[in-house]
Structure formats: C-alpha cells, structure tokens
C-alpha positions as CSV (number, residue, x, y, z in Angstrom):
1,M,199.5,178.8,-194.7
2,V,201.8,177.9,-197.6
3,R,199.6,177.1,-200.5
4,P,200.6,173.8,-202.2
5,S,201.6,175.1,-205.7
6,L,200.8,172.2,-208.0
7,V,202.7,173.1,-211.1
8,L,204.2,169.6,-210.6
9,I,200.8,168.2,-211.7
10,S,201.8,169.0,-215.3
11,C,204.3,166.2,-215.0
12,L,201.5,163.9,-213.9
13,S,199.7,164.5,-217.2
14,L,200.6,162.2,-218.6
15,A,201.9,150.0,-216.6
16,A,201.3,149.8,-220.2
17,P,197.9,148.9,-221.7
18,P,197.7,145.8,-223.7
19,A,198.8,146.2,-227.3
20,A,196.0,146.5,-229.7
21,S,195.9,145.6,-233.4
22,A,194.9,148.1,-236.0
23,A,191.6,146.3,-236.4
24,E,190.9,146.3,-232.6
25,P,190.9,149.8,-231.2
26,S,190.9,149.9,-227.3
27,D,190.7,152.3,-224.4
28,D,192.5,152.2,-221.1
29,V,191.3,154.4,-218.3
30,W,192.9,155.4,-215.0
31,D,190.6,157.4,-212.8
32,F,192.7,158.5,-209.7
33,S,191.5,159.9,-206.5
34,V,193.9,162.6,-205.3
35,D,194.7,163.3,-201.7
36,L,196.8,166.0,-200.0
37,D,198.1,165.0,-196.6
38,G,195.5,162.3,-196.5
39,Q,192.6,164.6,-197.3
40,P,190.7,164.3,-200.7
41,I,191.2,167.3,-203.0
42,G,189.9,166.0,-206.3
43,R,190.5,163.5,-209.2
44,H,192.8,163.0,-212.1
45,R,191.5,160.9,-215.1
46,F,193.7,159.5,-217.9
47,T,192.3,157.9,-221.0
48,V,194.6,156.1,-223.5
49,S,192.8,155.2,-226.8
50,S,194.9,152.9,-228.9
51,S,194.6,151.8,-232.5
52,G,197.6,150.0,-233.9
53,D,200.7,152.0,-233.0
54,V,198.7,155.3,-232.7
55,R,197.6,156.4,-229.3
56,Q,195.4,159.4,-228.2
57,V,195.9,160.3,-224.5
58,V,193.5,162.6,-222.7
59,S,194.3,163.9,-219.2
60,D,191.8,165.8,-217.0
61,A,192.7,167.0,-213.5
62,S,190.6,169.1,-211.1
63,F,191.7,169.9,-207.5
64,Q,190.3,172.1,-204.8
65,V,192.1,172.7,-201.4
66,R,189.8,173.9,-198.6
67,V,190.9,175.4,-195.3
68,L,188.3,176.1,-192.5
69,G,185.5,175.9,-195.1
70,F,187.1,178.3,-197.6
71,T,188.7,177.4,-200.9
72,A,192.5,178.2,-200.5
73,Y,193.6,176.8,-203.8
74,R,192.1,175.6,-207.1
75,Y,193.8,173.7,-210.0
76,R,192.5,172.7,-213.4
77,H,194.5,171.0,-216.1
78,E,193.5,169.4,-219.4
79,A,195.8,167.9,-221.9
80,S,195.5,166.0,-225.2
81,E,198.5,164.0,-226.5
82,R,198.9,162.1,-229.7
83,W,201.5,159.3,-230.0
84,R,202.9,157.0,-232.7
85,G,204.6,154.1,-231.0
86,D,206.7,155.5,-228.2
87,C,207.1,158.9,-229.8
88,L,205.0,162.0,-228.9
89,T,203.8,163.6,-232.1
90,S,201.7,166.5,-230.6
91,I,200.4,167.9,-227.3
92,A,197.9,170.6,-226.5
93,A,197.4,171.5,-222.8
94,R,195.5,174.2,-220.9
95,T,196.0,174.9,-217.2
96,D,194.4,177.2,-214.6
97,D,196.8,177.3,-211.6
98,N,194.7,179.1,-208.9
99,G,193.6,181.8,-211.4
100,T,196.8,181.9,-213.4
101,P,196.1,180.5,-216.9
102,S,198.7,178.9,-219.2
103,E,198.5,177.1,-222.5
104,V,201.0,174.8,-224.3
105,R,201.0,173.5,-227.9
106,V,203.9,171.4,-229.0
107,E,204.5,169.3,-232.1
108,P,207.8,167.5,-231.6
109,R,209.5,166.3,-234.8
110,I,208.4,162.9,-236.1
111,A,210.9,160.1,-235.3
112,A,213.4,159.7,-238.1
113,P,215.2,156.5,-239.1
114,T,218.3,155.8,-237.0
115,P,221.3,157.1,-238.9
116,R,223.9,154.6,-240.0
117,G,227.7,154.8,-240.4
118,A,230.7,155.2,-238.2
119,D,230.2,159.0,-237.8
120,A,226.4,158.9,-237.6
121,K,224.8,160.3,-234.4
122,P,221.2,159.7,-233.5
123,D,218.9,162.7,-233.5
124,R,217.9,163.0,-229.8
125,D,215.0,165.3,-230.7
126,A,213.5,162.9,-233.2
127,C,211.5,161.0,-230.6
128,L,210.3,162.7,-227.4
129,M,208.2,161.6,-224.5
130,S,206.1,163.4,-221.9
131,F,205.7,162.3,-218.3
132,A,203.7,159.3,-219.7
133,Y,203.5,157.0,-216.6
134,W,201.2,154.6,-218.5
135,N,204.1,153.8,-220.9
136,P,206.9,151.6,-219.5
137,A,209.3,153.2,-222.0
138,M,209.2,156.3,-219.9
139,R,211.3,154.7,-217.3
140,L,214.2,154.5,-219.7
141,Q,214.2,158.2,-220.6
142,T,216.6,161.0,-219.5
143,R,214.5,163.9,-220.8
144,L,210.7,164.3,-220.6
145,L,208.4,167.1,-221.9
146,N,206.5,169.1,-219.3
147,A,202.9,169.5,-220.4
148,Q,202.4,172.7,-218.4
149,T,205.5,174.6,-219.4
150,G,206.4,173.0,-222.8
151,K,210.0,172.6,-221.6
152,L,212.2,169.5,-221.6
153,E,213.0,168.3,-218.1
154,V,216.3,166.5,-217.6
155,V,215.4,163.5,-215.3
156,Q,216.7,160.4,-213.8
157,V,214.4,157.4,-213.3
158,R,215.4,154.4,-211.1
159,R,213.7,151.5,-209.4
160,F,213.2,152.6,-205.9
161,S,211.1,150.4,-203.5
162,E,208.6,147.6,-203.1
163,D,205.5,147.6,-201.0
164,Q,201.8,146.9,-201.1
165,L,199.2,149.5,-202.3
166,L,195.5,149.5,-201.9
167,V,193.9,149.3,-205.3
168,R,190.2,149.4,-205.4
169,G,190.1,148.1,-201.9
170,H,192.6,145.3,-202.4
171,A,196.2,145.1,-201.3
172,V,198.4,144.7,-204.3
173,A,202.2,144.0,-204.5
174,A,203.7,147.1,-206.1
175,T,207.1,148.4,-207.2
176,S,207.9,152.1,-207.3
177,Y,210.2,154.0,-209.7
178,R,211.5,157.3,-208.5
179,I,211.8,160.3,-210.9
180,T,214.4,162.9,-209.9
181,G,215.6,166.1,-211.6
182,V,212.2,167.8,-211.2
183,A,211.2,170.1,-208.4
184,W,210.2,167.3,-206.1
185,P,210.9,163.5,-206.6
186,I,208.0,161.6,-208.0
187,D,207.4,157.9,-207.0
188,V,205.4,156.0,-209.6
189,W,203.9,152.7,-208.6
190,Y,203.3,149.6,-210.9
191,D,201.8,146.2,-210.2
192,A,203.4,142.9,-211.1
193,D,202.0,143.1,-214.6
194,G,203.6,146.6,-215.1
195,R,200.4,148.5,-214.9
196,W,200.4,152.0,-213.4
197,I,198.5,151.9,-210.1
198,G,199.6,154.9,-208.0
199,L,201.8,157.9,-207.4
200,D,203.4,159.7,-204.4
201,T,205.2,163.0,-204.3
202,V,205.8,166.1,-202.2
203,V,204.6,169.6,-203.1
204,A,205.3,173.0,-201.7
205,G,205.3,173.3,-198.0
206,G,206.4,169.6,-197.6
207,R,202.8,168.4,-198.2
208,H,202.3,164.8,-199.4
209,L,200.3,164.3,-202.6
210,T,199.0,160.9,-203.5
211,Y,197.2,159.3,-206.5
212,R,195.2,156.1,-205.8
213,L,192.6,154.1,-207.7
214,P,189.5,154.2,-205.5
C-alpha cells in the first residue's frame, strides 16, 4: 500500500468572516470532517479571532489512516498565525508526519507603505500570505507561505467550477477556486456569500482527500 503522504496538509493550514470593529472582537470557526477516499480519517479545525484589523488564526489537524484494523499512517499539525489586515506578521507551526517531526517559525516583514515615484518598485516581501482559505484575498496571490516547510510556494489561483456541496446536511450552491503550482491541485469551495465551506484535493497514490462541514 502506498501511504498517503499528507505534507500537503500544511497548505490547508490555513469565505471571509464578517469584519469586526476594534470594540467588537469576534471568532469564526471552521470544524471540518476529513475523509480519504470517502472514509473518515479525522478532523481539521480553524479558529479566526478578529479584533479590528488584527487576526489570530489557530489551525489544529489530526488524522489517522487505518488498514485492516492497523494504523498505517498518523498526522498531527498545529499552527498559530498572526495577521494585520491581509498581511501575515508571524507564524509558528509544529507537525508530526507519521513520526517525522518538523517545526516552523517565521516572522515576515511588516507591510511597508507603497513606494512612490516613476522608478519606485513595490516590495513584494513586505506583505505575505499563507494558504489562508478563509481570506478571499488569498485568491489574488501568486505566492503563498507553506506552514509546514516555511517556504514560499509559487501558485496560480483561478475560478474553476460550480456545484452543490452538502454543508451540515443541506445542499448549498458553491463555487470552487483551483490552486495549482503545488504538488497536487487544491479545489477550495465557497458559498454564495464567499464563505469557505469545503476543500478537495488528491494526495500520494491518487487518493482523494476532502474537507466538509459535518
């Protein structure tokens, strides 16, 4: 059996929540059930806490693939991100990929004012984003920070298809955006209000990984 290496899940660490004023902190939670080839293997929970233009994002994933009653693969991933507006200001992540541990700590540079003048060029490193599916600005990016490796991935994001997804037992009209440039294409689903509601991708061995809100 080819074990489904889930290094791709680092990209899943991280549909936009309603804007909150500085006086009204708010939390948005996505608690996804995760299936591999239609069989449940665990959960991935995202919590976005907002206060003004500051966001704290916590991601917690736990997967276990069992074959004939035996555990063939385990995956554990925890990440904490801090944002100001659409700019990632810090990230700390810890991963156990079937017994292989890794840790990432990155503090991208704080966004600087846009330079002015005929010869001025914007600083592309001044404002970075991770694979933040909860943030609609992610769909406009050409580089995203991988929370498991700490590397910048060159990506392309495009509107891909329309369908209906089951969301908490109800059929919901949905639009997918496909992310390419990573090991396997990732289809991220949003409802009519732009809220993240699901994800589909393929992992090693051609197996189908899905995120759905139970």
